N, CA, C and O atoms as a GROMACS GRO file, in nm:
protein
  516
    1UNK      N    1  -9.256  19.359   1.843
    1UNK     CA    2  -9.231  19.217   1.839
    1UNK      C    3  -9.232  19.162   1.982
    1UNK      O    4  -9.176  19.223   2.073
    2UNK      N    5  -9.295  19.050   2.001
    2UNK     CA    6  -9.303  18.985   2.132
    2UNK      C    7  -9.171  18.917   2.164
    2UNK      O    8  -9.097  18.875   2.075
    3UNK      N    9  -9.142  18.907   2.293
    3UNK     CA   10  -9.022  18.839   2.340
    3UNK      C   11  -9.020  18.696   2.289
    3UNK      O   12  -9.122  18.627   2.293
    4UNK      N   13  -8.906  18.652   2.243
    4UNK     CA   14  -8.890  18.514   2.200
    4UNK      C   15  -8.765  18.457   2.265
    4UNK      O   16  -8.662  18.524   2.275
    5UNK      N   17  -8.775  18.333   2.310
    5UNK     CA   18  -8.663  18.264   2.373
    5UNK      C   19  -8.616  18.151   2.284
    5UNK      O   20  -8.693  18.092   2.209
    6UNK      N   21  -8.487  18.121   2.294
    6UNK     CA   22  -8.432  18.007   2.221
    6UNK      C   23  -8.472  17.876   2.288
    6UNK      O   24  -8.521  17.875   2.400
    7UNK      N   25  -8.450  17.768   2.217
    7UNK     CA   26  -8.489  17.636   2.267
    7UNK      C   27  -8.420  17.604   2.400
    7UNK      O   28  -8.484  17.550   2.490
    8UNK      N   29  -8.292  17.636   2.413
    8UNK     CA   30  -8.221  17.604   2.537
    8UNK      C   31  -8.280  17.680   2.656
    8UNK      O   32  -8.292  17.624   2.765
    9UNK      N   33  -8.317  17.806   2.636
    9UNK     CA   34  -8.378  17.884   2.744
    9UNK      C   35  -8.515  17.828   2.780
    9UNK      O   36  -8.548  17.818   2.898
   10UNK      N   37  -8.595  17.792   2.681
   10UNK     CA   38  -8.727  17.734   2.708
   10UNK      C   39  -8.713  17.600   2.781
   10UNK      O   40  -8.786  17.574   2.877
   11UNK      N   41  -8.620  17.517   2.737
   11UNK     CA   42  -8.599  17.388   2.804
   11UNK      C   43  -8.556  17.408   2.949
   11UNK      O   44  -8.603  17.336   3.037
   12UNK      N   45  -8.468  17.504   2.974
   12UNK     CA   46  -8.422  17.530   3.111
   12UNK      C   47  -8.537  17.574   3.199
   12UNK      O   48  -8.548  17.530   3.314
   13UNK      N   49  -8.624  17.662   3.149
   13UNK     CA   50  -8.741  17.705   3.226
   13UNK      C   51  -8.830  17.587   3.259
   13UNK      O   52  -8.876  17.572   3.373
   14UNK      N   53  -8.856  17.503   3.161
   14UNK     CA   54  -8.944  17.388   3.182
   14UNK      C   55  -8.881  17.287   3.278
   14UNK      O   56  -8.950  17.233   3.364
   15UNK      N   57  -8.752  17.260   3.263
   15UNK     CA   58  -8.685  17.165   3.353
   15UNK      C   59  -8.689  17.214   3.497
   15UNK      O   60  -8.688  17.132   3.590
   16UNK      N   61  -8.695  17.344   3.518
   16UNK     CA   62  -8.703  17.400   3.652
   16UNK      C   63  -8.834  17.364   3.722
   16UNK      O   64  -8.844  17.374   3.844
   17UNK      N   65  -8.936  17.324   3.646
   17UNK     CA   66  -9.064  17.283   3.707
   17UNK      C   67  -9.042  17.169   3.806
   17UNK      O   68  -9.106  17.167   3.911
   18UNK      N   69  -8.954  17.075   3.775
   18UNK     CA   70  -8.927  16.964   3.868
   18UNK      C   71  -8.870  17.015   4.000
   18UNK      O   72  -8.907  16.967   4.106
   19UNK      N   73  -8.780  17.112   3.992
   19UNK     CA   74  -8.723  17.170   4.113
   19UNK      C   75  -8.831  17.242   4.193
   19UNK      O   76  -8.840  17.226   4.314
   20UNK      N   77  -8.912  17.322   4.124
   20UNK     CA   78  -9.016  17.398   4.192
   20UNK      C   79  -9.119  17.306   4.258
   20UNK      O   80  -9.163  17.333   4.369
   21UNK      N   81  -9.158  17.199   4.192
   21UNK     CA   82  -9.261  17.109   4.246
   21UNK      C   83  -9.207  17.023   4.360
   21UNK      O   84  -9.282  16.988   4.451
   22UNK      N   85  -9.080  16.988   4.357
   22UNK     CA   86  -9.022  16.910   4.466
   22UNK      C   87  -9.051  16.761   4.455
   22UNK      O   88  -9.109  16.714   4.357
   23UNK      N   89  -9.010  16.689   4.558
   23UNK     CA   90  -9.016  16.543   4.557
   23UNK      C   91  -9.154  16.486   4.587
   23UNK      O   92  -9.180  16.370   4.557
   24UNK      N   93  -9.243  16.566   4.646
   24UNK     CA   94  -9.373  16.512   4.686
   24UNK      C   95  -9.489  16.596   4.632
   24UNK      O   96  -9.580  16.632   4.706
   25UNK      N   97  -9.485  16.626   4.504
   25UNK     CA   98  -9.591  16.703   4.440
   25UNK      C   99  -9.718  16.621   4.427
   25UNK      O  100  -9.714  16.498   4.421
   26UNK      N  101  -9.831  16.689   4.422
   26UNK     CA  102  -9.961  16.623   4.404
   26UNK      C  103 -10.043  16.697   4.299
   26UNK      O  104 -10.018  16.813   4.268
   27UNK      N  105 -10.140  16.626   4.247
   27UNK     CA  106 -10.237  16.688   4.156
   27UNK      C  107 -10.375  16.653   4.210
   27UNK      O  108 -10.400  16.539   4.251
   28UNK      N  109 -10.464  16.751   4.211
   28UNK     CA  110 -10.601  16.729   4.257
   28UNK      C  111 -10.696  16.759   4.142
   28UNK      O  112 -10.678  16.854   4.066
   29UNK      N  113 -10.798  16.675   4.132
   29UNK     CA  114 -10.900  16.688   4.027
   29UNK      C  115 -11.030  16.736   4.092
   29UNK      O  116 -11.068  16.687   4.198
   30UNK      N  117 -11.096  16.833   4.028
   30UNK     CA  118 -11.216  16.895   4.084
   30UNK      C  119 -11.333  16.893   3.985
   30UNK      O  120 -11.314  16.876   3.865
   31UNK      N  121 -11.454  16.912   4.040
   31UNK     CA  122 -11.574  16.926   3.956
   31UNK      C  123 -11.597  17.071   3.918
   31UNK      O  124 -11.667  17.099   3.821
   32UNK      N  125 -11.540  17.164   3.993
   32UNK     CA  126 -11.558  17.306   3.968
   32UNK      C  127 -11.471  17.358   3.855
   32UNK      O  128 -11.378  17.291   3.811
   33UNK      N  129 -11.504  17.480   3.810
   33UNK     CA  130 -11.429  17.546   3.702
   33UNK      C  131 -11.292  17.592   3.751
   33UNK      O  132 -11.269  17.606   3.871
   34UNK      N  133 -11.202  17.614   3.658
   34UNK     CA  134 -11.068  17.662   3.689
   34UNK      C  135 -11.078  17.802   3.751
   34UNK      O  136 -11.142  17.890   3.693
   35UNK      N  137 -11.016  17.823   3.867
   35UNK     CA  138 -11.017  17.956   3.929
   35UNK      C  139 -10.941  18.058   3.843
   35UNK      O  140 -10.872  18.022   3.747
   36UNK      N  141 -10.954  18.185   3.877
   36UNK     CA  142 -10.892  18.292   3.801
   36UNK      C  143 -10.739  18.283   3.801
   36UNK      O  144 -10.676  18.321   3.703
   37UNK      N  145 -10.679  18.232   3.908
   37UNK     CA  146 -10.535  18.211   3.914
   37UNK      C  147 -10.503  18.114   4.029
   37UNK      O  148 -10.592  18.076   4.105
   38UNK      N  149 -10.376  18.076   4.040
   38UNK     CA  150 -10.337  17.979   4.142
   38UNK      C  151 -10.350  18.032   4.284
   38UNK      O  152 -10.357  17.954   4.379
   39UNK      N  153 -10.353  18.164   4.301
   39UNK     CA  154 -10.366  18.222   4.434
   39UNK      C  155 -10.510  18.216   4.486
   39UNK      O  156 -10.532  18.230   4.607
   40UNK      N  157 -10.606  18.196   4.399
   40UNK     CA  158 -10.747  18.188   4.439
   40UNK      C  159 -10.775  18.056   4.511
   40UNK      O  160 -10.695  17.962   4.504
   41UNK      N  161 -10.888  18.050   4.579
   41UNK     CA  162 -10.928  17.928   4.651
   41UNK      C  163 -10.946  17.812   4.554
   41UNK      O  164 -10.971  17.832   4.435
   42UNK      N  165 -10.932  17.691   4.608
   42UNK     CA  166 -10.955  17.571   4.526
   42UNK      C  167 -11.096  17.570   4.469
   42UNK      O  168 -11.188  17.625   4.529
   43UNK      N  169 -11.112  17.508   4.352
   43UNK     CA  170 -11.247  17.491   4.298
   43UNK      C  171 -11.331  17.401   4.388
   43UNK      O  172 -11.278  17.334   4.476
   44UNK      N  173 -11.460  17.401   4.365
   44UNK     CA  174 -11.551  17.313   4.439
   44UNK      C  175 -11.534  17.169   4.393
   44UNK      O  176 -11.482  17.143   4.284
   45UNK      N  177 -11.577  17.078   4.478
   45UNK     CA  178 -11.591  16.938   4.438
   45UNK      C  179 -11.464  16.860   4.416
   45UNK      O  180 -11.438  16.814   4.305
   46UNK      N  181 -11.384  16.844   4.520
   46UNK     CA  182 -11.265  16.760   4.508
   46UNK      C  183 -11.302  16.615   4.481
   46UNK      O  184 -11.385  16.557   4.552
   47UNK      N  185 -11.242  16.556   4.379
   47UNK     CA  186 -11.271  16.418   4.341
   47UNK      C  187 -11.160  16.320   4.379
   47UNK      O  188 -11.187  16.209   4.425
   48UNK      N  189 -11.036  16.362   4.359
   48UNK     CA  190 -10.924  16.272   4.383
   48UNK      C  191 -10.796  16.354   4.398
   48UNK      O  192 -10.779  16.457   4.334
   49UNK      N  193 -10.707  16.307   4.484
   49UNK     CA  194 -10.572  16.364   4.498
   49UNK      C  195 -10.474  16.255   4.458
   49UNK      O  196 -10.481  16.142   4.506
   50UNK      N  197 -10.381  16.290   4.369
   50UNK     CA  198 -10.286  16.192   4.316
   50UNK      C  199 -10.145  16.235   4.351
   50UNK      O  200 -10.104  16.347   4.319
   51UNK      N  201 -10.069  16.147   4.416
   51UNK     CA  202  -9.927  16.171   4.442
   51UNK      C  203  -9.852  16.151   4.311
   51UNK      O  204  -9.869  16.050   4.243
   52UNK      N  205  -9.770  16.248   4.276
   52UNK     CA  206  -9.700  16.243   4.148
   52UNK      C  207  -9.563  16.177   4.161
   52UNK      O  208  -9.507  16.168   4.270
   53UNK      N  209  -9.512  16.132   4.048
   53UNK     CA  210  -9.381  16.069   4.044
   53UNK      C  211  -9.273  16.172   4.074
   53UNK      O  212  -9.296  16.293   4.063
   54UNK      N  213  -9.156  16.125   4.110
   54UNK     CA  214  -9.043  16.213   4.132
   54UNK      C  215  -8.930  16.166   4.042
   54UNK      O  216  -8.878  16.056   4.063
   55UNK      N  217  -8.890  16.244   3.943
   55UNK     CA  218  -8.938  16.376   3.908
   55UNK      C  219  -9.075  16.371   3.842
   55UNK      O  220  -9.117  16.268   3.790
   56UNK      N  221  -9.145  16.483   3.847
   56UNK     CA  222  -9.279  16.492   3.790
   56UNK      C  223  -9.273  16.484   3.637
   56UNK      O  224  -9.354  16.416   3.575
   57UNK      N  225  -9.177  16.555   3.578
   57UNK     CA  226  -9.167  16.563   3.433
   57UNK      C  227  -9.038  16.502   3.381
   57UNK      O  228  -8.936  16.501   3.450
   58UNK      N  229  -9.044  16.451   3.258
   58UNK     CA  230  -8.924  16.405   3.188
   58UNK      C  231  -8.844  16.529   3.147
   58UNK      O  232  -8.895  16.641   3.154
   59UNK      N  233  -8.722  16.510   3.106
   59UNK     CA  234  -8.636  16.620   3.064
   59UNK      C  235  -8.697  16.691   2.943
   59UNK      O  236  -8.745  16.627   2.849
   60UNK      N  237  -8.695  16.823   2.946
   60UNK     CA  238  -8.752  16.903   2.838
   60UNK      C  239  -8.674  16.884   2.709
   60UNK      O  240  -8.552  16.864   2.710
   61UNK      N  241  -8.746  16.890   2.598
   61UNK     CA  242  -8.685  16.882   2.465
   61UNK      C  243  -8.771  16.965   2.369
   61UNK      O  244  -8.894  16.960   2.374
   62UNK      N  245  -8.706  17.040   2.284
   62UNK     CA  246  -8.775  17.122   2.182
   62UNK      C  247  -8.878  17.216   2.244
   62UNK      O  248  -8.980  17.245   2.182
   63UNK      N  249  -8.852  17.264   2.366
   63UNK     CA  250  -8.942  17.359   2.431
   63UNK      C  251  -9.068  17.298   2.488
   63UNK      O  252  -9.168  17.367   2.504
   64UNK      N  253  -9.064  17.168   2.519
   64UNK     CA  254  -9.183  17.101   2.575
   64UNK      C  255  -9.140  16.995   2.677
   64UNK      O  256  -9.030  16.939   2.669
   65UNK      N  257  -9.229  16.969   2.772
   65UNK     CA  258  -9.208  16.860   2.867
   65UNK      C  259  -9.337  16.779   2.878
   65UNK      O  260  -9.446  16.829   2.851
   66UNK      N  261  -9.321  16.654   2.917
   66UNK     CA  262  -9.436  16.565   2.939
   66UNK      C  263  -9.416  16.495   3.073
   66UNK      O  264  -9.306  16.493   3.128
   67UNK      N  265  -9.524  16.439   3.125
   67UNK     CA  266  -9.516  16.367   3.251
   67UNK      C  267  -9.409  16.258   3.240
   67UNK      O  268  -9.390  16.199   3.134
   68UNK      N  269  -9.342  16.233   3.352
   68UNK     CA  270  -9.238  16.131   3.352
   68UNK      C  271  -9.302  15.992   3.351
   68UNK      O  272  -9.422  15.977   3.368
   69UNK      N  273  -9.218  15.893   3.329
   69UNK     CA  274  -9.267  15.755   3.330
   69UNK      C  275  -9.322  15.721   3.468
   69UNK      O  276  -9.280  15.779   3.568
   70UNK      N  277  -9.414  15.630   3.472
   70UNK     CA  278  -9.477  15.592   3.598
   70UNK      C  279  -9.621  15.638   3.601
   70UNK      O  280  -9.659  15.734   3.535
   71UNK      N  281  -9.699  15.568   3.677
   71UNK     CA  282  -9.843  15.596   3.682
   71UNK      C  283  -9.874  15.716   3.770
   71UNK      O  284  -9.821  15.728   3.881
   72UNK      N  285  -9.958  15.803   3.721
   72UNK     CA  286 -10.019  15.909   3.799
   72UNK      C  287 -10.162  15.864   3.822
   72UNK      O  288 -10.249  15.893   3.740
   73UNK      N  289 -10.189  15.793   3.930
   73UNK     CA  290 -10.324  15.743   3.953
   73UNK      C  291 -10.352  15.728   4.102
   73UNK      O  292 -10.261  15.713   4.184
   74UNK      N  293 -10.482  15.731   4.135
   74UNK     CA  294 -10.531  15.710   4.272
   74UNK      C  295 -10.680  15.681   4.264
   74UNK      O  296 -10.742  15.700   4.160
   75UNK      N  297 -10.736  15.634   4.374
   75UNK     CA  298 -10.880  15.605   4.380
   75UNK      C  299 -10.958  15.729   4.420
   75UNK      O  300 -10.920  15.801   4.513
   76UNK      N  301 -11.067  15.753   4.349
   76UNK     CA  302 -11.151  15.870   4.374
   76UNK      C  303 -11.222  15.859   4.508
   76UNK      O  304 -11.259  15.750   4.551
   77UNK      N  305 -11.241  15.973   4.572
   77UNK     CA  306 -11.312  15.979   4.700
   77UNK      C  307 -11.451  16.039   4.685
   77UNK      O  308 -11.527  16.046   4.781
   78UNK      N  309 -11.485  16.083   4.563
   78UNK     CA  310 -11.617  16.141   4.536
   78UNK      C  311 -11.653  16.107   4.391
   78UNK      O  312 -11.570  16.059   4.315
   79UNK      N  313 -11.779  16.134   4.356
   79UNK     CA  314 -11.827  16.102   4.222
   79UNK      C  315 -11.885  16.225   4.153
   79UNK      O  316 -11.959  16.302   4.214
   80UNK      N  317 -11.851  16.243   4.028
   80UNK     CA  318 -11.906  16.348   3.940
   80UNK      C  319 -11.815  16.361   3.819
   80UNK      O  320 -11.722  16.282   3.802
   81UNK      N  321 -11.841  16.461   3.735
   81UNK     CA  322 -11.760  16.484   3.616
   81UNK      C  323 -11.642  16.576   3.649
   81UNK      O  324 -11.660  16.681   3.711
   82UNK      N  325 -11.523  16.535   3.609
   82UNK     CA  326 -11.402  16.613   3.633
   82UNK      C  327 -11.395  16.729   3.535
   82UNK      O  328 -11.411  16.710   3.414
   83UNK      N  329 -11.371  16.851   3.587
   83UNK     CA  330 -11.362  16.970   3.501
   83UNK      C  331 -11.227  17.040   3.510
   83UNK      O  332 -11.179  17.094   3.410
   84UNK      N  333 -11.165  17.042   3.627
   84UNK     CA  334 -11.042  17.117   3.644
   84UNK      C  335 -10.942  17.041   3.730
   84UNK      O  336 -10.976  16.942   3.796
   85UNK      N  337 -10.819  17.089   3.728
   85UNK     CA  338 -10.714  17.029   3.811
   85UNK      C  339 -10.624  17.139   3.863
   85UNK      O  340 -10.619  17.250   3.810
   86UNK      N  341 -10.552  17.105   3.968
   86UNK     CA  342 -10.446  17.189   4.022
   86UNK      C  343 -10.329  17.101   4.060
   86UNK      O  344 -10.346  16.992   4.115
   87UNK      N  345 -10.208  17.149   4.030
   87UNK     CA  346 -10.086  17.078   4.068
   87UNK      C  347 -10.020  17.158   4.180
   87UNK      O  348 -10.001  17.279   4.170
   88UNK      N  349  -9.986  17.088   4.289
   88UNK     CA  350  -9.930  17.150   4.409
   88UNK      C  351  -9.787  17.104   4.431
   88UNK      O  352  -9.752  16.989   4.404
   89UNK      N  353  -9.704  17.196   4.482
   89UNK     CA  354  -9.567  17.160   4.513
   89UNK      C  355  -9.561  17.085   4.647
   89UNK      O  356  -9.664  17.057   4.707
   90UNK      N  357  -9.440  17.054   4.692
   90UNK     CA  358  -9.421  16.978   4.816
   90UNK      C  359  -9.474  17.050   4.939
   90UNK      O  360  -9.495  16.987   5.043
   91UNK      N  361  -9.495  17.182   4.929
   91UNK     CA  362  -9.550  17.262   5.040
   91UNK      C  363  -9.700  17.284   5.026
   91UNK      O  364  -9.758  17.365   5.098
   92UNK      N  365  -9.764  17.214   4.934
   92UNK     CA  366  -9.908  17.223   4.908
   92UNK      C  367  -9.950  17.360   4.854
   92UNK      O  368 -10.061  17.406   4.879
   93UNK      N  369  -9.860  17.426   4.780
   93UNK     CA  370  -9.891  17.553   4.715
   93UNK      C  371  -9.922  17.525   4.568
   93UNK      O  372  -9.846  17.454   4.501
   94UNK      N  373 -10.032  17.580   4.519
   94UNK     CA  374 -10.070  17.560   4.378
   94UNK      C  375  -9.965  17.624   4.287
   94UNK      O  376  -9.932  17.741   4.301
   95UNK      N  377  -9.914  17.543   4.194
   95UNK     CA  378  -9.815  17.592   4.098
   95UNK      C  379  -9.867  17.591   3.954
   95UNK      O  380  -9.816  17.664   3.869
   96UNK      N  381  -9.968  17.508   3.927
   96UNK     CA  382 -10.026  17.500   3.793
   96UNK      C  383 -10.173  17.465   3.808
   96UNK      O  384 -10.213  17.402   3.907
   97UNK      N  385 -10.251  17.505   3.711
   97UNK     CA  386 -10.393  17.466   3.709
   97UNK      C  387 -10.441  17.470   3.565
   97UNK      O  388 -10.380  17.534   3.480
   98UNK      N  389 -10.552  17.402   3.539
   98UNK     CA  390 -10.606  17.403   3.404
   98UNK      C  391 -10.731  17.318   3.393
   98UNK      O  392 -10.787  17.272   3.492
   99UNK      N  393 -10.773  17.299   3.268
   99UNK     CA  394 -10.893  17.222   3.237
   99UNK      C  395 -10.861  17.074   3.218
   99UNK      O  396 -10.760  17.039   3.157
  100UNK      N  397 -10.947  16.990   3.269
  100UNK     CA  398 -10.938  16.848   3.241
  100UNK      C  399 -10.985  16.828   3.097
  100UNK      O  400 -11.080  16.894   3.054
  101UNK      N  401 -10.923  16.743   3.026
  101UNK     CA  402 -10.948  16.707   2.886
  101UNK      C  403 -10.876  16.799   2.788
  101UNK      O  404 -10.836  16.753   2.681
  102UNK      N  405 -10.859  16.928   2.822
  102UNK     CA  406 -10.787  17.018   2.732
  102UNK      C  407 -10.639  17.018   2.765
  102UNK      O  408 -10.554  16.997   2.678
  103UNK      N  409 -10.608  17.043   2.892
  103UNK     CA  410 -10.469  17.054   2.936
  103UNK      C  411 -10.416  16.924   2.994
  103UNK      O  412 -10.297  16.896   2.986
  104UNK      N  413 -10.503  16.847   3.052
  104UNK     CA  414 -10.468  16.722   3.120
  104UNK      C  415 -10.572  16.618   3.078
  104UNK      O  416 -10.692  16.646   3.078
  105UNK      N  417 -10.527  16.500   3.042
  105UNK     CA  418 -10.620  16.397   2.995
  105UNK      C  419 -10.626  16.283   3.095
  105UNK      O  420 -10.524  16.229   3.136
  106UNK      N  421 -10.750  16.248   3.134
  106UNK     CA  422 -10.774  16.137   3.227
  106UNK      C  423 -10.823  16.016   3.150
  106UNK      O  424 -10.870  16.027   3.037
  107UNK      N  425 -10.814  15.900   3.214
  107UNK     CA  426 -10.867  15.777   3.153
  107UNK      C  427 -11.019  15.782   3.144
  107UNK      O  428 -11.078  15.712   3.061
  108UNK      N  429 -11.084  15.864   3.229
  108UNK     CA  430 -11.230  15.877   3.229
  108UNK      C  431 -11.264  16.003   3.307
  108UNK      O  432 -11.216  16.021   3.419
  109UNK      N  433 -11.347  16.092   3.250
  109UNK     CA  434 -11.382  16.215   3.322
  109UNK      C  435 -11.510  16.200   3.403
  109UNK      O  436 -11.541  16.285   3.486
  110UNK      N  437 -11.585  16.093   3.381
  110UNK     CA  438 -11.704  16.064   3.461
  110UNK      C  439 -11.662  15.971   3.574
  110UNK      O  440 -11.650  15.850   3.555
  111UNK      N  441 -11.639  16.029   3.690
  111UNK     CA  442 -11.571  15.958   3.798
  111UNK      C  443 -11.670  15.905   3.902
  111UNK      O  444 -11.764  15.975   3.940
  112UNK      N  445 -11.647  15.782   3.948
  112UNK     CA  446 -11.728  15.719   4.052
  112UNK      C  447 -11.641  15.701   4.176
  112UNK      O  448 -11.519  15.692   4.167
  113UNK      N  449 -11.704  15.697   4.292
  113UNK     CA  450 -11.631  15.675   4.417
  113UNK      C  451 -11.556  15.542   4.409
  113UNK      O  452 -11.614  15.440   4.371
  114UNK      N  453 -11.429  15.545   4.445
  114UNK     CA  454 -11.347  15.424   4.444
  114UNK      C  455 -11.284  15.392   4.311
  114UNK      O  456 -11.195  15.307   4.304
  115UNK      N  457 -11.326  15.458   4.205
  115UNK     CA  458 -11.270  15.434   4.071
  115UNK      C  459 -11.124  15.476   4.067
  115UNK      O  460 -11.087  15.576   4.128
  116UNK      N  461 -11.041  15.400   3.997
  116UNK     CA  462 -10.903  15.440   3.976
  116UNK      C  463 -10.900  15.547   3.868
  116UNK      O  464 -10.940  15.524   3.754
  117UNK      N  465 -10.852  15.664   3.906
  117UNK     CA  466 -10.839  15.777   3.814
  117UNK      C  467 -10.693  15.787   3.774
  117UNK      O  468 -10.605  15.795   3.859
  118UNK      N  469 -10.667  15.786   3.643
  118UNK     CA  470 -10.531  15.789   3.591
  118UNK      C  471 -10.514  15.905   3.494
  118UNK      O  472 -10.595  15.926   3.405
  119UNK      N  473 -10.406  15.981   3.514
  119UNK     CA  474 -10.369  16.085   3.418
  119UNK      C  475 -10.296  16.014   3.305
  119UNK      O  476 -10.187  15.959   3.326
  120UNK      N  477 -10.354  16.016   3.187
  120UNK     CA  478 -10.293  15.946   3.074
  120UNK      C  479 -10.198  16.034   2.995
  120UNK      O  480 -10.097  15.986   2.942
  121UNK      N  481 -10.229  16.165   2.988
  121UNK     CA  482 -10.145  16.258   2.913
  121UNK      C  483 -10.139  16.392   2.984
  121UNK      O  484 -10.241  16.446   3.025
  122UNK      N  485 -10.018  16.445   2.997
  122UNK     CA  486 -10.001  16.580   3.051
  122UNK      C  487  -9.870  16.633   2.998
  122UNK      O  488  -9.764  16.574   3.020
  123UNK      N  489  -9.875  16.744   2.927
  123UNK     CA  490  -9.756  16.804   2.870
  123UNK      C  491  -9.768  16.955   2.872
  123UNK      O  492  -9.878  17.010   2.872
  124UNK      N  493  -9.653  17.022   2.873
  124UNK     CA  494  -9.649  17.168   2.870
  124UNK      C  495  -9.556  17.208   2.756
  124UNK      O  496  -9.446  17.154   2.743
  125UNK      N  497  -9.600  17.302   2.675
  125UNK     CA  498  -9.516  17.358   2.570
  125UNK      C  499  -9.491  17.504   2.603
  125UNK      O  500  -9.586  17.581   2.623
  126UNK      N  501  -9.366  17.543   2.608
  126UNK     CA  502  -9.330  17.682   2.638
  126UNK      C  503  -9.372  17.773   2.524
  126UNK      O  504  -9.385  17.730   2.409
  127UNK      N  505  -9.394  17.899   2.556
  127UNK     CA  506  -9.432  17.997   2.455
  127UNK      C  507  -9.329  18.005   2.344
  127UNK      O  508  -9.210  17.989   2.368
  128UNK      N  509  -9.373  18.028   2.226
  128UNK     CA  510  -9.299  18.037   2.100
  128UNK      C  511  -9.216  17.913   2.069
  128UNK      O  512  -9.116  17.920   1.997
  129UNK      N  513  -9.258  17.798   2.124
  129UNK     CA  514  -9.186  17.672   2.096
  129UNK      C  515  -9.236  17.612   1.966
  129UNK      O  516  -9.188  17.506   1.925
   0.00000   0.00000   0.00000
């Protein structure tokens, strides 16, 4: 049987994401594929860097968290189709990464220079939640 955690333990783990990310976390959107892990080099084709709200996530409930209230948006510095993202803590260390459209939803994945790019949906569900 695989390890299973109760709802309170899952919520505590997820709420710790705000502490780990810190007060000045950022998310970057790329044209390249998701790297093998967060320790690998950034993907190719940086499109936009977005300063995130503080706290980044709302309080966890039922083993899940979602982005906190407030806009996650910035103007793009390059043009192309968004494929991947990385979330960095206050020290610019990658803490999360994933696919655009599957894990993180943008207002538009076909990005033009100067376009306002907005993260419309971003949520994490803990295992066995």
